[in-house]
Residue frames as qw, qx, qy, qz and C-alpha x, y, z in Angstrom:
[[0.420, -0.661, 0.451, -0.428, 94.13, 124.58, 96.28],
 [0.856, -0.003, -0.515, 0.054, 95.88, 121.62, 97.78],
 [0.329, -0.689, 0.509, -0.398, 96.97, 120.82, 101.30],
 [0.800, 0.069, -0.593, 0.057, 98.82, 117.68, 102.38],
 [0.527, -0.671, 0.374, -0.363, 99.05, 116.64, 105.99],
 [0.670, 0.281, -0.678, 0.111, 101.43, 113.97, 107.26],
 [0.710, -0.578, 0.272, -0.294, 101.56, 111.79, 110.35],
 [0.412, 0.449, -0.785, 0.113, 104.44, 109.55, 111.35],
 [0.870, -0.362, -0.256, -0.216, 103.58, 106.36, 113.20],
 [0.623, -0.693, 0.363, -0.026, 105.57, 104.97, 116.13],
 [0.839, -0.064, 0.437, 0.317, 107.40, 102.60, 113.78],
 [0.257, -0.460, 0.368, 0.766, 108.43, 105.45, 111.44],
 [0.292, 0.406, 0.738, 0.454, 105.90, 104.99, 108.64],
 [0.104, 0.201, 0.003, -0.974, 104.38, 108.10, 107.10],
 [0.211, 0.569, 0.794, 0.040, 100.68, 108.49, 106.38],
 [0.064, -0.033, 0.210, 0.975, 99.38, 111.28, 104.15],
 [0.185, 0.680, 0.675, -0.217, 96.04, 113.07, 103.92],
 [0.172, -0.056, 0.328, 0.927, 95.62, 115.38, 100.92],
 [0.269, 0.716, 0.559, -0.321, 92.67, 117.71, 100.29],
 [0.173, -0.142, 0.396, 0.891, 92.25, 119.53, 96.97],
 [0.436, 0.594, 0.409, -0.538, 89.57, 121.32, 94.98],
 [0.012, 0.406, -0.619, -0.672, 90.93, 120.64, 91.49],
 [0.016, -0.196, -0.932, -0.304, 88.31, 118.04, 90.58],
 [0.407, 0.000, 0.085, -0.910, 84.93, 119.57, 89.93],
 [0.435, 0.200, 0.832, -0.280, 81.72, 117.67, 90.43],
 [0.142, 0.294, 0.769, 0.549, 79.39, 116.79, 87.60],
 [0.169, -0.731, -0.579, -0.319, 76.38, 118.52, 89.17],
 [0.431, -0.858, -0.169, 0.222, 77.98, 120.68, 91.89],
 [0.407, 0.821, -0.187, 0.355, 80.45, 123.52, 91.43],
 [0.229, -0.737, 0.514, -0.374, 81.96, 123.26, 94.90],
 [0.965, -0.053, -0.258, -0.008, 83.90, 120.10, 95.67],
 [0.247, -0.728, 0.630, -0.106, 86.71, 118.80, 97.82],
 [0.900, 0.177, -0.397, -0.032, 88.61, 115.65, 96.99],
 [0.497, -0.679, 0.512, -0.170, 90.39, 113.81, 99.79],
 [0.832, 0.302, -0.462, 0.052, 93.11, 111.22, 99.17],
 [0.459, -0.699, 0.481, -0.264, 94.72, 109.35, 102.06],
 [0.995, 0.037, -0.082, 0.049, 97.13, 106.51, 102.64],
 [0.731, -0.494, 0.215, 0.419, 100.79, 105.56, 103.11],
 [0.498, 0.095, 0.394, 0.767, 101.78, 107.10, 99.75],
 [0.077, 0.526, 0.138, -0.836, 101.19, 110.70, 98.82],
 [0.239, 0.276, -0.536, -0.761, 100.44, 109.90, 95.17],
 [0.491, -0.153, -0.779, -0.360, 97.99, 107.02, 95.75],
 [0.067, 0.038, 0.774, -0.628, 95.46, 105.91, 98.24],
 [0.078, 0.594, 0.797, -0.068, 91.83, 105.86, 99.04],
 [0.039, 0.111, 0.198, 0.973, 89.79, 108.72, 97.69],
 [0.041, 0.642, 0.730, -0.231, 86.56, 110.47, 98.59],
 [0.095, 0.325, 0.297, 0.893, 84.77, 113.31, 96.81],
 [0.028, -0.567, -0.604, 0.559, 82.67, 115.78, 98.81],
 [0.119, 0.457, 0.457, 0.754, 80.21, 118.07, 96.99],
 [0.103, -0.474, -0.484, 0.729, 78.61, 121.26, 98.29],
 [0.233, 0.796, 0.537, 0.153, 75.91, 123.69, 97.24],
 [0.015, 0.992, -0.012, 0.129, 77.77, 126.82, 98.37],
 [0.494, 0.545, -0.457, 0.501, 81.32, 128.02, 98.88],
 [0.385, -0.588, 0.407, -0.583, 80.50, 128.59, 102.56],
 [0.956, -0.171, 0.125, -0.205, 79.62, 124.90, 103.00],
 [0.839, 0.381, -0.248, 0.300, 82.86, 123.97, 101.25],
 [0.143, 0.657, -0.439, 0.596, 84.89, 126.29, 103.50],
 [0.665, -0.479, 0.328, -0.470, 83.27, 124.89, 106.64],
 [0.999, 0.024, 0.013, -0.019, 84.02, 121.33, 105.52],
 [0.621, 0.557, -0.353, 0.425, 87.62, 122.22, 104.66],
 [0.163, -0.637, 0.472, -0.587, 88.18, 123.66, 108.14],
 [0.855, -0.296, 0.239, -0.353, 86.52, 120.62, 109.73],
 [0.958, 0.227, -0.133, 0.117, 88.62, 118.13, 107.75],
 [0.417, 0.598, -0.441, 0.524, 91.89, 119.92, 108.53],
 [0.397, -0.570, 0.428, -0.579, 91.05, 120.27, 112.24],
 [0.956, -0.146, 0.087, -0.238, 90.04, 116.61, 112.48],
 [0.868, 0.317, -0.248, 0.292, 93.36, 115.45, 111.02],
 [0.162, 0.635, -0.449, 0.608, 95.44, 117.84, 113.13],
 [0.639, -0.469, 0.341, -0.505, 93.67, 116.53, 116.23],
 [0.998, 0.010, 0.036, -0.051, 94.57, 113.00, 115.07],
 [0.692, -0.495, 0.333, 0.406, 98.29, 113.88, 115.05],
 [0.650, 0.504, 0.311, 0.476, 98.79, 115.05, 111.48],
 [0.243, -0.654, 0.044, 0.715, 100.87, 118.13, 110.67],
 [0.537, 0.813, 0.041, -0.221, 100.71, 120.38, 107.63],
 [0.748, -0.142, 0.439, 0.478, 103.31, 119.01, 105.23],
 [0.236, 0.042, 0.468, 0.851, 102.56, 121.07, 102.11],
 [0.250, 0.723, 0.557, -0.322, 100.00, 123.65, 101.06],
 [0.196, -0.037, 0.415, 0.887, 99.37, 125.71, 97.96],
 [0.205, 0.735, 0.636, -0.115, 96.58, 128.07, 97.01],
 [0.253, 0.314, 0.254, 0.879, 95.98, 131.12, 94.86],
 [0.312, -0.713, -0.392, -0.490, 92.75, 132.30, 96.49],
 [0.027, -0.497, 0.457, -0.737, 93.07, 134.44, 99.60],
 [0.771, -0.368, 0.051, -0.517, 90.30, 132.54, 101.37],
 [0.958, -0.007, -0.260, 0.119, 92.35, 129.32, 101.25],
 [0.469, 0.432, -0.418, 0.647, 95.54, 131.12, 102.23],
 [0.374, -0.543, 0.263, -0.704, 93.72, 132.51, 105.26],
 [0.934, -0.257, -0.049, -0.242, 92.65, 129.00, 106.33],
 [0.842, 0.203, -0.330, 0.375, 96.18, 127.63, 105.91],
 [0.177, 0.532, -0.374, 0.739, 97.60, 130.54, 107.90],
 [0.629, -0.506, 0.140, -0.573, 95.07, 130.04, 110.73],
 [0.981, -0.170, -0.085, -0.034, 95.96, 126.37, 111.10],
 [0.676, 0.368, -0.339, 0.542, 99.69, 127.07, 110.84],
 [0.105, -0.579, 0.336, -0.736, 99.44, 129.67, 113.63],
 [0.821, -0.394, 0.047, -0.411, 97.31, 127.31, 115.71],
 [0.955, 0.041, -0.217, 0.198, 99.87, 124.54, 115.32],
 [0.424, 0.493, -0.365, 0.666, 102.75, 126.90, 116.14],
 [0.415, -0.585, 0.251, -0.650, 100.99, 127.94, 119.36],
 [0.954, -0.253, -0.023, -0.157, 100.57, 124.28, 120.37],
 [0.840, 0.245, -0.256, 0.412, 104.23, 123.54, 119.59],
 [0.151, 0.621, -0.337, 0.691, 105.45, 126.57, 121.55],
 [0.655, -0.541, 0.204, -0.486, 103.72, 125.23, 124.67],
 [0.981, -0.028, -0.172, 0.087, 105.52, 121.87, 124.37],
 [0.563, -0.714, 0.303, 0.286, 108.83, 121.49, 126.24],
 [0.351, 0.760, -0.500, -0.222, 111.95, 121.95, 124.16],
 [0.913, 0.188, -0.360, 0.028, 113.72, 118.86, 122.95],
 [0.598, 0.217, -0.562, 0.529, 115.91, 117.43, 125.68],
 [0.095, -0.229, 0.458, -0.854, 114.19, 119.39, 128.45],
 [0.284, -0.433, -0.855, -0.001, 111.52, 118.02, 130.71],
 [0.289, -0.619, -0.099, -0.724, 108.72, 120.17, 132.08],
 [0.096, 0.107, -0.773, 0.618, 108.58, 120.33, 135.88]]
């Protein structure tokens, strides 16, 4: 599973936040790796480890929600497991609902 979120600053610079579960922990089976910075292929990195899949799922939802609330948008996502696809779909629908409430480009809300 991998999901990349992107935010564009006021001066046009892009910032990326990628979460993946490809790197397993040495002592824990459930991990999330987060990489963030101005380049999608490099940046700061943090590894989160969990005792259960439920803890991992809760953390994944929290991390995505936190970034979306900070102005990031889903840029890319890929998963094979249905549980991850469900999470991606939930956040995509949530974001679409927020965008549909915003005024259309060129129109001001009264």
